[in-house]
Phi, psi and omega in degrees: 000129181261145175257133177258122180251123180282122177237148177208154180263128180257121177280144178300144178211164178271162181300325180296320179291319178298316179299319179298316180293320179297315180296325184282320191254349185232176176260027177270146178211166181291122180274311179196158175268110179282174178293326182254316183220147173292140181253127180251158177227140174266115184294330181291318185253340184083004179289140175248151178209157182252147174234170183277156174274002185249091186296335181273356181278141178281141182277132177296148188300317179293320177295319180298314179299318181294315179295320179297320180292312183291328181278341184091006182288335181296339180282344183257356182260000000 
């Protein structure tokens, strides 16, 4: 029995671009503005995740993968 593992290449992006894609393609939205980071929620799964307050800053690759998974954006890429 073979296992098929879905792989995809994620291009680096800034927080502003990531936020725009999340709003367009998922049911995630801003839950509240925290003291340190804004907190988002995925309505489908109930998962919460934090994003940066610096929209022009580039997202680290590991952070980007995690935010995409929690927001549900990985299903659209």
